[in-house]
C-alpha positions as CSV (number, residue, x, y, z in Angstrom):
1,M,15.8,-5.5,16.0
2,C,16.2,-5.2,12.3
3,R,16.2,-2.3,9.7
4,W,14.5,-2.4,6.4
5,I,13.5,-0.4,3.3
6,A,10.7,-0.9,0.7
7,Y,10.9,1.0,-2.6
8,S,8.2,1.4,-5.2
9,G,8.2,3.7,-8.2
10,T,10.5,4.6,-11.0
11,P,12.9,1.7,-11.8
12,V,16.4,2.5,-10.4
13,L,19.5,0.6,-9.7
14,L,19.3,-1.1,-6.3
15,S,22.7,0.4,-5.5
16,Q,21.3,3.9,-5.8
17,V,19.0,3.3,-2.8
18,L,20.8,0.6,-0.8
19,F,24.4,2.1,-1.0
20,Q,24.6,5.6,-2.2
21,P,22.6,7.8,0.3
22,E,24.6,9.0,3.3
23,H,22.5,7.1,5.8
24,S,21.6,4.2,3.4
25,L,20.4,0.8,4.5
26,I,24.0,-0.5,4.3
27,D,25.2,2.3,6.5
28,Q,22.5,1.5,9.0
29,S,23.8,-2.1,9.2
30,L,26.8,-0.6,10.9
31,H,25.5,2.7,12.3
32,S,21.8,2.4,13.1
33,R,20.6,5.6,14.9
34,M,17.1,4.5,15.9
35,G,17.3,0.7,16.2
36,V,17.6,-1.2,19.5
37,E,21.1,-2.4,18.3
38,T,23.6,0.0,16.6
39,T,25.0,-2.9,14.5
40,N,22.7,-5.2,12.5
41,G,25.1,-8.0,11.3
42,D,23.1,-11.2,11.6
43,G,22.4,-11.5,7.9
44,F,20.6,-9.6,5.2
45,G,18.3,-10.0,2.2
46,I,17.0,-8.2,-0.8
47,G,14.0,-9.1,-2.9
48,W,13.1,-7.5,-6.2
49,Y,10.8,-7.8,-9.2
50,P,13.1,-7.7,-12.2
51,E,12.5,-5.0,-14.8
52,D,11.7,-6.0,-18.5
53,T,11.2,-9.7,-17.8
54,E,8.2,-12.1,-17.9
55,M,9.3,-13.4,-14.4
56,A,6.2,-13.2,-12.3
57,D,7.7,-14.0,-8.9
58,P,10.3,-11.9,-7.1
59,A,14.0,-12.8,-7.1
60,V,15.6,-13.0,-3.6
61,L,19.2,-12.9,-2.4
62,R,19.8,-13.7,1.3
63,D,22.9,-14.5,3.3
64,V,24.0,-14.8,6.9
65,G,27.0,-12.4,6.7
66,P,26.9,-8.7,7.3
67,A,25.6,-6.6,4.5
68,W,28.4,-4.0,4.5
69,N,31.1,-6.3,3.0
70,D,29.1,-8.8,0.9
71,R,30.5,-8.9,-2.6
72,N,27.5,-10.7,-4.0
73,L,25.2,-8.0,-2.7
74,Q,27.4,-5.4,-4.3
75,E,27.2,-7.2,-7.7
76,V,23.4,-7.8,-7.6
77,A,22.9,-4.1,-6.6
78,H,23.6,-3.2,-10.3
79,T,20.1,-4.7,-11.0
80,R,17.4,-2.2,-11.9
81,S,13.9,-2.6,-10.4
82,G,10.8,-0.5,-9.7
83,L,9.8,-2.5,-6.6
84,F,12.2,-4.0,-4.1
85,F,12.8,-4.8,-0.5
86,G,16.0,-4.6,1.5
87,H,16.4,-6.0,5.0
88,I,19.3,-6.2,7.5
89,R,18.9,-8.5,10.5
90,A,19.6,-8.3,14.2
91,S,18.4,-11.6,15.7
92,T,16.1,-11.6,18.6
93,G,17.0,-15.1,19.6
94,S,16.5,-17.4,16.6
95,A,19.6,-18.8,14.8
96,V,21.7,-16.9,12.4
97,Q,21.1,-19.0,9.3
98,H,20.1,-18.5,5.7
99,S,16.5,-19.6,6.1
100,N,16.0,-17.0,8.8
101,C,17.0,-14.0,6.7
102,H,14.3,-11.7,5.3
103,P,12.5,-11.1,3.0
104,F,10.4,-14.3,2.9
105,R,8.7,-15.3,-0.3
106,S,5.7,-17.3,-1.3
107,G,4.8,-17.3,-4.9
108,R,4.4,-13.6,-5.9
109,W,4.3,-12.4,-2.3
110,M,7.2,-11.0,-0.2
111,W,7.2,-10.2,3.5
112,M,9.7,-8.6,5.9
113,H,9.5,-7.7,9.5
114,N,11.2,-5.8,12.3
115,G,10.0,-6.6,15.8
116,M,9.2,-9.8,17.8
117,I,6.7,-12.0,19.4
118,S,7.6,-12.0,23.0
119,E,8.4,-15.4,24.5
120,F,8.0,-16.9,21.1
121,R,9.3,-20.3,22.2
122,R,6.2,-20.7,24.5
123,V,3.7,-20.1,21.7
124,R,5.6,-21.3,18.6
125,R,3.8,-24.7,18.4
126,D,0.3,-23.2,18.8
127,L,1.0,-20.6,16.1
128,A,2.5,-23.1,13.7
129,L,-0.4,-25.5,14.1
130,A,-2.7,-22.8,12.9
131,V,-0.9,-22.5,9.6
132,D,-2.8,-24.0,6.6
133,P,-1.4,-27.5,6.2
134,A,-1.0,-26.8,2.4
135,L,1.4,-24.0,3.3
136,Y,3.1,-25.5,6.4
137,A,5.7,-27.4,4.4
138,D,7.0,-24.2,2.9
139,I,8.2,-22.8,6.3
140,E,12.0,-23.2,6.1
141,G,13.3,-21.3,9.1
142,S,12.7,-20.9,12.9
143,T,11.8,-17.2,13.2
144,D,8.6,-15.6,14.5
145,S,8.6,-13.4,11.4
146,E,8.2,-16.3,9.0
147,V,5.4,-17.8,11.1
148,M,3.6,-14.4,11.1
149,F,3.9,-14.4,7.2
150,F,2.4,-17.9,6.9
151,L,-0.3,-17.1,9.4
152,A,-1.2,-14.0,7.3
153,L,-1.3,-16.2,4.1
154,T,-3.5,-18.7,6.0
155,F,-5.9,-15.8,7.0
156,G,-6.4,-14.6,3.5
157,L,-3.4,-12.4,2.5
158,P,-3.9,-12.7,-1.3
159,E,-7.5,-11.6,-1.0
160,D,-7.4,-9.0,1.8
161,P,-3.9,-8.0,2.9
162,P,-5.0,-5.5,5.7
163,G,-7.6,-7.9,7.0
164,A,-5.2,-10.9,6.9
165,V,-2.5,-9.0,8.8
166,A,-5.1,-7.8,11.3
167,R,-6.3,-11.4,11.9
168,M,-2.7,-12.6,12.2
169,A,-2.0,-10.0,14.8
170,G,-5.1,-10.7,16.7
171,F,-4.5,-14.4,16.7
172,V,-0.9,-13.9,17.9
173,E,-2.0,-11.7,20.7
174,T,-4.8,-14.0,21.8
175,T,-2.6,-17.1,21.7
176,A,0.3,-15.4,23.6
177,Q,-1.9,-13.9,26.2
178,S,-3.4,-17.3,26.9
179,H,0.2,-18.3,27.9
180,G,0.5,-15.4,30.2
181,T,2.4,-12.9,27.9
182,R,0.9,-9.5,28.5
183,H,2.3,-7.5,25.6
184,P,3.2,-10.1,23.0
185,L,3.5,-8.4,19.7
186,Q,5.9,-5.7,18.3
187,M,6.0,-5.3,14.6
188,T,6.7,-3.1,11.6
189,V,5.9,-5.2,8.5
190,A,6.1,-4.7,4.8
191,V,4.4,-7.0,2.4
192,T,3.9,-6.8,-1.4
193,D,2.3,-8.7,-4.3
194,G,4.6,-7.0,-6.8
195,E,2.1,-4.2,-7.6
196,R,1.3,-2.7,-4.2
197,V,3.2,-2.4,-0.9
198,W,1.4,-2.5,2.4
199,A,3.4,-1.3,5.5
200,F,2.1,-1.9,9.0
201,R,3.2,-0.4,12.3
202,Y,1.8,-1.9,15.6
203,S,2.7,-3.0,19.1
204,S,0.6,-4.5,21.8
205,E,1.7,-2.0,24.4
206,G,1.4,1.0,22.1
207,R,5.2,1.7,21.8
208,S,5.8,0.9,18.2
209,R,9.2,0.7,16.5
210,S,10.2,3.6,14.1
211,L,8.8,3.6,10.6
212,Y,8.8,6.4,8.0
213,V,7.1,6.8,4.7
214,S,7.8,9.4,2.0
215,T,4.7,11.2,0.9
216,K,6.1,13.4,-1.9
217,V,9.2,13.1,-4.0
218,D,9.6,16.9,-3.9
219,A,9.9,16.8,-0.2
220,L,12.6,14.1,-0.4
221,R,14.5,16.2,-2.9
222,A,14.4,19.2,-0.6
223,L,15.6,17.1,2.3
224,H,18.4,15.3,0.4
225,P,19.6,17.7,-2.4
226,D,22.8,15.7,-2.6
227,V,21.1,12.4,-3.6
228,S,21.2,12.6,-7.3
229,F,18.9,9.7,-8.2
230,L,15.9,11.5,-6.5
231,R,15.9,13.9,-9.5
232,E,14.9,11.1,-11.8
233,L,11.9,9.7,-9.8
234,S,8.3,10.0,-10.7
235,D,5.8,11.7,-8.4
236,E,4.3,8.3,-7.6
237,T,7.6,6.9,-6.2
238,R,7.5,6.1,-2.5
239,L,10.0,4.7,0.1
240,V,9.1,3.1,3.4
241,V,12.0,2.8,5.8
242,S,12.9,2.1,9.4
243,E,15.0,5.2,9.6
244,P,14.1,8.6,8.4
245,L,11.7,10.2,5.8
246,G,8.2,11.0,7.1
247,D,6.5,9.6,10.3
248,L,3.5,7.3,10.6
249,P,1.1,7.3,13.6
250,G,1.8,4.7,16.2
251,R,-0.7,2.1,15.1
252,S,-1.3,2.3,11.4
253,Y,-0.8,0.9,7.9
254,G,-0.1,2.5,4.6
255,V,-0.7,1.3,1.1
256,V,1.8,2.3,-1.7
257,Q,0.1,1.8,-5.1
258,P,-0.1,3.4,-8.6
259,G,-1.9,6.7,-8.4
260,G,-0.7,7.5,-4.8
261,G,-0.7,6.1,-1.3
262,V,-3.2,6.0,1.5
263,L,-2.9,5.7,5.3
264,H,-5.3,3.9,7.7
265,R,-5.5,3.1,11.3
266,F,-4.5,-0.5,12.1
267,R,-6.3,-2.6,14.7
268,P,-5.9,-6.4,15.2
269,E,-8.9,-8.6,14.6
270,Y,-9.4,-11.1,17.5
271,P,-10.9,-14.5,17.2
272,E,-14.6,-14.5,18.2
273,G,-15.3,-15.2,21.8
274,T,-11.8,-14.6,23.1
275,G,-12.3,-11.1,24.6
276,A,-8.6,-10.4,23.9
277,R,-7.3,-6.8,23.6
278,G,-4.0,-5.4,22.6
């Protein structure tokens, strides 16, 4: 499984979040404490919305090597941004290749995922055929994560992110269960339009992967007095991470947005008439 971090708030150097903390995302790529694998070396990616630019879409850097010794990542980490994603990958079966590294991007939207669709090979065709034909040609890789993203786009992500992700999850579960997979979906997902970040935690069997969200910067400063950049952050700054900060309930989604964040319970929406349940 993978590890990831989403940051939204006061513009900072990417390096201050990705490299400097004691248990930073880059440290987790070698020494994950809560992931299925200790080492996450099957590629990495960062995506960010540049500060002081008219560029509407996010910039993305991805590569198949391990994050801990990539010189390009170290150089790009001198970029400043107020909203960015970082992801380190541990493959669950799909190839280690550039197009399979997160985050995935479509226009202004970015998506990253930790988890899996069980027995994805059995359902990949059915899921892919449900993607809007106008979007299908933009699928570059072979991961379940990217198919989930394009299904969410198909089901209305730009208009209703929580509803689209719920419909995606319900469709994945219904399709996989029709192929005999009892507990098909395990996911923690972050998705953003450059202004807000939505983070989802869900599994079909109710044993969700770890996901933490910071609720108050003051609490972060108290927990990590040695992390200097925390002193510069606004009260609206939030981090969502795979390893520590502040726990979410087992099936939930949070929204990070200007003015504060909110937390809701997450439930898949199943296609009518299927009778499917998670």
